N, C-alpha and C positions, 0 to 999 in steps of 0.2 A: 593167445596163450590163456589158459584158464586161471582166473584169480584164485589165490589160496584162501583168501578171506571173503566172506559174503556179508555185506551190510544188511541190516533189517529194513532199510529204506531203498534197497536195490530194486531194479526192474522185476527180477524174478519173484521177489517177495511182495511187490506191489500187485503184480498180475495174479500170482498164486497166493492169495491172501490167507489161505489156511496154513501156509508154511510158517509164518511168524507165530501163529497160535500154537502149532505143534511144537515149535522150538521152545516156547515158554513152558509147556507141559514137560517136555524132555529135560529142560534145564532144572525145573523143580524136582523131577524124579531123580536127577543126578546128584542133588544135594545129599551128602551122606553123613551119617553119624555112626557111632561105633557098632550099632546093631546091624547095619546094612552096607558097610563100606566095601564089601567084596565085589559089588556089581560095578563093572567097568564098561566103557564103550567098545563096540565090536571091532572097529578098525581105527587105525591111527589117523587116517585122513578122511573120516566119515563126513557126510554133509553136515551133521550136527556140529562136529568140531570146527568146521569152516565157519558156520554161523556163529559159534561161540567166540571164535577169534575176531570175527567182524563186530560182534556186539560189545566185547570187552576190551578189544585192542591188545589182547595177550594171547600168545601161542598156547594151545591146550597143554602140550607136554611141559613147556616151560612153567606154566602156572602150577602144575603138579610138583615140579622140582622145587620151585620157590616156596610153596606152601607144603612143607614136608609133613605137617601135622594135619590129620583128618579134621580136627576141631577148627583149625584156622581156615581150611578150605571151606568148611561149612559156613563159617562166619562171613567170609568174603562173598560167597555165593548168595547168601541171604540178602546181603546188601545189593548185589547185582540183580537179584530177582525183584527187589523193591523198585529198582530203576526200570526194569522191564515192565512191571505192572503199571507204571506211570506212562509208558511210551507205546505200548502195544494194545490195540483194541482187541478185546477178547470176547468170544462168544460163549454160549451156554456150556458146550462140551469142554472147552479149555478151562473155564472157571471151575467147573465141577471137578475135573481131574486134579487141578492144582489145589483146590480146597481139600480134597481127600488126602493129597500128599502132605500138605501142611499139617493136617490133623495127625497123620502118622508121625511126622517129625516132632510135633509137640509132645506126643506120647513118649517117644524115644528120648528126647532131650530132658524130659522131666527126671529121668533116672541117671543123668550124667552130671557129675559135679563140676567138671572142667569148663563147662560153658559159662562164659561171662554173663553178668546180669544184663548188660546192654544187648548182648546177642539174644538172650531169651526175650527181651523186650521187643527187639526187631522181629523175631518170629511171631510173637503175639500180635504185633501191629499188622504184619502181613496177613496173618490168619484172619484178623478182624476185617481188613480191607477186602480180601477175597470173599469172605462170608457176606459182606455188605453188597458186593457186586453180584454175587449169586442171588441174594434176596431181591435186588433190583431187577435182575433178569426174570426171576420168577414172577414178580409183579407185572412186568411187561407182558409176559406170556399170558398171565391171567387176564390182563386188560384186552389183549388180542382175542382171547376166547370169549370174553364178555361182549366185545364189539360184534363178533361173529354171531353170537347167540341173539343179541339185540336186533341185528339185521334180519335174522331168520324170523324173529317174532313179528317184526313189522310186516314182512312178506306174508306170514301166516294170517295175521289179523286182517289185512286188506284183501287177501284172497277169500277169507271167510265172508267179508262184507260183499265183495264182488259176486260171490256165489249165492247171495241172497239170504244169508243166515241172520242178517239184521233187519230183514224186510218188515217186521212187525213194529218197528220203531219209526217215528217221524225222521226225516232226513237229518235234522239237527241232532236228534237223539242217537242216530247211528254214528254220527261223528263223535259225539261225546262217549258213547259206548266203546268205540275203537280206541279212543285216547285212554280211557280207564283200563282197558285190557293191557295196553302198553305200560301204563303207569304202575301197575301192580306186578309187572314182570321184569325181565332182564333189561328191557329198554328203559324203564323207569330207574332202575339201579344205575345204568350207564349215565343217564341224564344227571342224576344226583352227584355223580363223581366227575363229571366232565369239566374241562377248563372252559373259560368264558368263550373263546373263539370257536371251540368245538361245539359248545352248546348252541350258539347262534346258528351255525351251519346245520346242525341236526334238526333243530326246531323249524327252521325255514323249509327244509326238505319235507318234514312231516306235515307242515301246513299245506304245502303243494300237493302232497298225496291226498290229504283230506279234500282239498278243493277239486281235484280231478275226479275223485269218486262221487262227490256231491253233484258235480255237473253231469256225470254220467247217469246218476239216478234221476235227475230232474230235466236233463237235456237243455239246461240253461247255459248261456255263454258266461264267460268269466266275469264280465262287468255288468251283467244284467241285474238290475236292482228290483227286488220284489218286496211285497208286504212281508214284514218279518214273520208274521204268524203262519205264512205259507211253509216256512221251514219247520213249524211245529205241528203241522196238520197230521193227524193219525191216518195211517194208510192200511190198517188191518184190523179185523175184529178181535184179534188176539193181542192188541197193543197194550191192554191194561196191565197184565202181569209184567211185561217187559218194561213198561213205564214205571211200575212200582220198583222194579229191580234197579234201574238206573237212578231213581230218586233215592233209593237206599244208599247207593254208591256216593251220591252227591251230598249227603246230609251234613257233612262237615264243612262244606263251602259256605261262606258268608255272602249275603247279598251285596254288601259293599265292595268286597274284593273279587267276587265272581258273579257279576250280574248276568252274564250270558248263560252260565250254567244254571243259575236259578230261574232264568226265563223259560227253561225247558219244562217247568212244572207249574206255571202260573195259571194254566187253564183259561178260564174266562176273565180272570183278574187282570188288572193293569200291568203292563210290562214294566220292569225296572227302568228308572229314568235314564240310566247309562246305556241302555240298549236302543239302537236306532229303530225307527218304525218301518223304514225300508232298508234293505240290506243285501249286499252281494254275497256270493259263496266265499269269495276271498276274505271279506271283512269278518264273516262268521267263523271261518276256519282259523284265521289268525287269532281272533279273540279267544276261542276255546282252547287253542294250544297254549296261549299265554296264561290263561287261568288255571289250567291243569298242571302245566310244567314250569313255567317261568317263575311263578310265585312260590313254588315248592322247592326250586333248585337253589 
């Protein structure tokens, strides 16, 4: 036999998770004030009414008979909506629709003197809660878009490198140029707003990408240690302008906090003391990532 009431934690609501969300929207839309009280449910035993009975423990028709006043119905339903807001996980669509409904109710209630002060306060608090949840969801969506854009930028920059667009720079210069391209774009923005655990994972992954590309350019193994200046050796007659360009990008880095970046421009001068005289691709990539991103984050 079919149950007359449906609880919001029932199997059907757990499996069809959109059902509780739609119910909260319909519940909010059903809250009536003098201006829109004519709207009623289409059938006496609708699915919505069964959900309503399950959520509130009260028969739909009996609730209307007990609360003969439209004002009292609205007051009790606002309290119920507050409980639903605290118990049902809502997505963007539901929060958007309920927020719009609450805005309409706020406009209507403002012109009705019979609403108690505490009821107006309840409506204001609900409106504030849903607006905050809407704002949080918008932030989450913006974050997802930023993460997607940052991932696209990483792919683009390393594809540029792999295609030979950085070929006029020394290998270490290519690595630094790639990092600055990311630093000034959406990847850098994401890094500066990332949580600590996310930051470590992102930068470790970036260091690996650098190391892979540097090894492909030099055909060196991961742990092969070479004279540090081999990473700085010019490989093109057009190096000079590109070298000037990355030197311009690096002019704000101090030798004490970014010795590996400053080592890219020493020429025949002595290397900074903090820079090893022999170095693997892994050591160099980790150091450049740290100096560009970890110090700035």
